N, C-alpha and C positions, 0 to 999 in steps of 0.2 A: 394409704402407704402407697408409694407407686416405685417402682424399679423398673430397670432395664436389664438387669442380671440374666443370662442365658442359663439354663439347668445345665450341669456337664452332661455329657455322653460321646459313645463312639464317634470317631472321625468318619468311617465308612466310604463308599466310594466319591470321589469328587464330584461325580452328578448324581449319581444313584443312592448316595448316601448309604443309609442300612436295610433299602428295600429288598434286596434279595435274600438276607438273611432272614429278616422277616417272613417274607412267602414261605420261605424253604422250610422255617420252624419258629415260629413265631414265639413260644412259649420257651426255647432256647436261648433264642436271642435277647428276650425280656430279662430271663434270668441271669444270664452273663452279664448285661448290662447292669442289672441290680449289684450284683457281687463288685462289680468295678467300679461302679458310679455314684451307688448309695438311694438315698428314698426318693429322688426325682429323677429321671433322665432325659436327654431330649435326645430325638431321633433325628439326624439330618436326610434331606431327600426330597424327591417331587413332592411328600407327602410329609409335611411336620408332624411328629408324633412326640407326645411326653409321658413317658412311664410313671405311675405314682404306685408306690410300694408302701410307704408309710399308712397306717390307718388313720391317721389326722387327715390326712389329705384324703383318702378315699371317704371320709366321713364328710370331709368339705365339697366333695362335688357329687356324692351319691343321695346325701341325705340334708347337708347345710344349707347348701346352696345350687339344689339340682334344678331348679328351674332356670339359672343359668346356664346348667350344661345338659340340653337335651342330647339325644344319640345324633352323630351325622346325617345328614340326608340320605347318603349313600346307603348304608345300612338300613335306613328304613324302608326306603325305597326295595332294595333287594329283599326285605322278609314281607313287605307287603305284597309282593308278587305271588306269593303262596300262600298269606294268611290276610289280605286283603286289609281293612282298617281293623282288624281285631286287636285284642290287649299287647299281642306282642310285638306291632307294628306301630301303634298309634301313640301320637303325642298330644299333647295338648289338650283340649276340651272334649275329644272325641277318645283319647285316653280315659280319661277321669269320668266320662260318660259309661264307657264300658266296664270299668273297675266298679262302679256303684252299680250297676247291674249284676256282673259275676259274682262279685264278692260275698255275697249270702250264699250262693250254692255249696263253696269252698269252708263254710264255718267246719270246725271240727267236729260238731256234733250230728252235722249232716253228713258229714265222711263216713261218720265211725257202720252207717247202714252197709257199707259196702266192704266190710271186713270179708265178712262171709264169701262175696264174690271171689276176692284175691284168694282166699283158701283153696275154693275150689278150682280155681284155673291152677294155682300151684300144686294141687293134688294130681291133676289131669296130669302136668309135665312130669310129675314124679312117676307115675303109673307108666309113661312110656320109658323113663328112664332106667325104670327095674328092668325091661327087655333089653335094651341098649347097653346097661352093664353086663348082664350073662353073655352078651355076644363079646364083650372082651374089647372093645373098641373104644378108642378117647372122643369125648364131644366138645365141640365149640361152645363152649360157654357163652361168649359173647354173642352169638347168633340165638343161644336159647335163652338168654336172659332178653334181647329184645322182643322175641317173641312173646316169650310172657308178659314182658310190659304192656306192649299193644295190647294183647288178650284183656288185660287187666283193666287198660283204659277202656277199651270197649264196651266191656262189660258195666263199666260206671258211668259211663255215656249215654248206653242206649238200654241196658238190664236185658242183652241178650248175647246168644253166643254167635259168637264171630269168627268160627275157626274157618270158614271159605273166606269168609271178608280178608282177616289178617291176612291171608295168603297173597289175595291182591295188593292190600293197601300197603302192607309192610315193605317190599321193593319199590314201591311207588312213592312213600315219603323218603326213603333212602336217596331214591334218584333225585327227589326234589331239593332233599338237603345240599348233598355234593355239590349241585349245579350252581346252587344259592352262595355255597363256601366259596367257590372260584370265584363267581362274581364278585362279591365281597373283597377277592384279596386279588383279582387282578385291574391292572390300569385300564385295560380296556374292557368293556361289558360285554359279554359272550352273548348275553342275550340278544343286540342289535345286529348281529351276523348271523347267516344262516350255516348252520351244522347239525351234525348228526347228535351230537350232544343237546342242542337248543330244542330237536325233535323229541328226543326224549324224554326232556323236562317238560314239555307241553302235553306230551301225552302221560305223564303221570300227574301233571295238575288236572286233566281230564278224568283219570283214574280215581282221584280222591273226589274229585265232585260228583262223580257218577254214583258212590257209594253213601255221600254224605248229604247231600240235598234228597234223595231219598226217606231216607230215616229220618231226615227233620222234619218233612212234610206229614211221614207216617206218626209220629210223636205228636203233633201239632192237631190230627185230626181225632187222635185215639183220646189224647188228654190224660188228664189224672194219674201220670207216671210219677214215680220217684227217683226217677236216672237224672244224670245231670244235663242232660238237653232239654228233658221236661220242667225242670226246675227253671233253664235259660227261657223258656216260652213262656213260663209264667212270669218270670220278675219283670217288676215293675220301678221304672226310676222314680226313686223316693222325692226328687225335686222337679222334675217335668211331668212325671205320669206316663213318660214314653215308654214304648217297650221294643223287642228285638224285630228286628224282621227275619226272615228264613235266611236271605243272606247274610246278616248280621250274624247269625246263629252259625252259620256255615264259617265263617272267618276265626269264631270264636274256637268252635271246635277243631278245625283245622291247625290251629294256635295249639290246641292243647295235644294233639298228635303229634308235633314238631317240638313243642317244647318238654312234652311231657313223659314223652316215653324213651326219648333218645337220653336225657338226663337221669332217668330211674333206670334204665338198663345198663347205663356205663357206670353207674354208683355201682350198681350189683356185681357187674363183669371186676372192676378193681378190686371189689371187698373178696372175693375168691381166690381174685389173684394174692390178695395181700395174706389172708390166711393160711395159704398154702405156703408162701415163705416164713411164716411166722406159728410153728405149731404150740407155741407155748397158748397166745392168743386162740388159737383153736381149739383147743383144750377148755378153757375157760369157758369159751361160748357154748361150746360141747355140755359142759357142766350147769352150767343156768340154763339152757332148754331142760335139759333133762330132770334136774328141778323143777322148775316152774311147770312144765307141761306133763312129765310122769308118762309120754306118750301120747296122748289125747292132742288133736287137730287146736293151734291156738285160736285166741279169740282177740279182737281189739279191747277186752278186759285186761287181759294177759300184758298187754305193752308197759302199763308202769311197772311192771316185774322184771321185764327183760332189759334191764339197765345194760348190762355190759352188753349184750347182742346191738344195742342204740350206739353205745359208744364207740363200738367195731366202726359201725355204719360211719359215724360221725369224722371217726379217725380216717378212714377211707377217702372220706368225700375232702377231709385237710390235705390229702399230699395227692389226689388227685380229682380236684373238683371239676364235675361236669363241664359247668358255667365257667370257662376258665381265663374269660377275658370279657370287660366292657366297655363299650366304645362311647365315649363324648364327646362333644362339639362345644368349646366355649362362645357364648352366644355375645361375649361381650370380655373386654381386657379383665385380666385379673391376677393376683398375686398367690402363690401357694407356694410354703416352705421359705419365702422371700425371694422366689421366681417369677420372673415375668411371664405370664400365659396370655399372650395375644387372642383378641377375637378372631374366630376360625380356628384356632387352632385345635387339632385331636388330641385326646387324653386318654389314656387306657388305665385302667384299673383290671390288674392279673392277679386274681385270687390265687394261681400257683405259687406265683412269688410273696404274696402277701402272705400266706400259709406257712410260709419257711423264713420269715423275717425273724432273724436270731435274736431281737430284743424282745419278743413275744412268743417265742417256742425255744424252748430246749430241746437240743438233739433234732434239729427241725426235718432232718431226711429219715429219722427213727419211726416204727410203726408203732405207737404206743398209746394203745384206745383210754389208757388211765387218766390220761391226761385231759379229759372230758369229765370227770367227776365232778360233781357240784362245788367240792374244796377247791379243785385244780381251775377252775374255771370261773372262780368268784371275781378274782379281780383283772379278769383278763379284757383288755380293751374288747369292744363291743365289736370293732369294725377290724379286728385280726382275724374274725372266721367268716367268711360269708359265701356257702356254698349254694345258698339262692339269693344272691345278692342283698343289697341294702337301700333302706329308705323307703320311699313311696312304692318304687317300682322295684320293691322285692318280690320275686315269685310268689304269685298268687297261688301256686301247686305245693308248695313246702308241707303241709301238713296231707295232703294227700301223697306226697312220696314218703314222709316220714311214719305214715302209719300203714302204708303198703311194704315198706322195705323190710322193717325187722319179722313182720308176719312170714315174708317170703324166705328170710334168711333161715328163720327159727324152724319152719317146715323142712327146708331142704337138710338143715343139721342135723335133726330128727333121723332122716334115713341115708344120707348119704355123707362122705366125705370126698372133697376134690382134691385131687393133686393135681400140680402143675407136669405134663410132660417133661423129663428130662430130657437137657439139652436146649430146651426151647428158649428163646429171646423175645421179652416183651417190651414193645414200645409203645409210646403214649403219641398218639396222631392228633394235632390238633385241630381239629375238622369243625363243624356246628358246635361238637362236645369235644373234650378230650377224653376220646375212648383208645382201647388199644388198636395198633396199628393194622394187625394181623389177627388171624383166628384164635382164638385164646382156648387150646387144646388143653384138656385136663381129664384127668383117671376119674371114673366114679367106682368108688369105694363104697359098698355096701356096711352099714355102722357095725353089722354082726360081724365082716372081716377084722374089723380094728379091736374090737373088745380083747 
C-alpha cells in the first residue's frame, strides 16, 4: 500500500513549526495535539516529527517493525557520550550482543537475592526519617527516593555499602542527565562549544568513571561474587563465546545508573504524591500491608500477596510514566494508519499520551489502581500500557524495578503516612524522565499518630 497522505497536525510557526512548544514542554504539546488531531499527528518545523498515540501504531514501530525504526542518530549519540556502547545507547549487532550477555543477570530468580539489600537500605532511610519526623520539618520526597534508589542499585551492582560513593555519584549522574537532555532538545549541540555547563558535564563523567572503573577491577580481581557486576564479568556470549571487557562493563553499569535509578525514584515519588491525594487508595494499601506483613519486614516471598500495592505502582506509572517518550527514525518509507511516513522521519511514542487514550482507559485522568486487576486487564490492548517500553528493546530492568518498588512502598507505609504540604503545586518536568519539577515537600506522619 502506498499513499502520500500527510497526518493532520498543528500549523505552528511558518518557519519553526511547533519546535518551541515541544522544547518548552513536549508532554503538554503532545497531549494537546492528540486531543485536537487524533491518533497520529504531524508536527511541522525544522525537524518533522510524527506522534503515534494509538496502541496499534505503537506496536507497529516498537515491536512488529522495530528493525525499520531504529533510534535517531542524534539520540543515540547523546546517550553514548555517557554510557558508551552499552545497552542504553547501542543499536544493531552491538545491542544484540550486549543484550545476550546481560539478560541472564536480570532473570527474576537471580534478582530475588537482592530483596534483603533493598529492605536494608530502606530500613536505614526510615531510621533517619524517625529523627527528622520528631523535628517536625517537611521532607523532599523526590530527593529521598533518588538517594534510596541509588543506594539500592549500588548494593545490587556491587554488594557493598556505598554511602560515601552515593553522595558523589548522585550529583554527577544528575549533572550528566541534565546536560544530555539539553543536547537532545537543542538545535545546536552544547557539547561542541566551550561553556561552564560543558565543563561540569565532563567533570561529572570523570567522577562516574573514577568510581566505576576501580569497582569493576576489584570485582574482576576478587572473583566469585553474586552481585550484578560479578555476573557481567562471568557472562559468556552463547553465540560467540566472547566476554565483556572492563570498559564494556563500565558502559553497562553507567547505563544502569542513568536508566535504572532515575526511573525507579521518579515512579516512587509520583506514587507518594498520588497516594496523598487519594486517601481511600492509601487506606486500602495500608490495610493490605498490615494484613500481609503484620509488622514484620517484607521479603520477596511476600510480593505475590501485595497485589494492591503493586496495582498502586502500576497506576502511578500509567499517569506519570518515568520514561515518557521513545524516539525512533523511519529507516525507509512506510505507511501507518493510512498516512505516509517518509524515510528519515522521526516518530514519537509517548506513553503519557497512550496511557490516557480514552478508547482504552475509562476516566483516564483518574487514579484508579483497581483498573489493573486481572479481570480489568484481561482484554486491554497489550500496547496500551508500556511503562517500561515494548518490543525487543523493552527495559531489561523491569523485573528489577517491580521487585524493588513494592518492598520500598510497603516498608514506608508500615511506619509513615506522607502528606503533601498544603498549598504546594506539583508540576511534571519532562527531562530524561518525567519527574516532579520542584522539590516534592511532604510531611512525615508516624503511623501511631494516625491510628
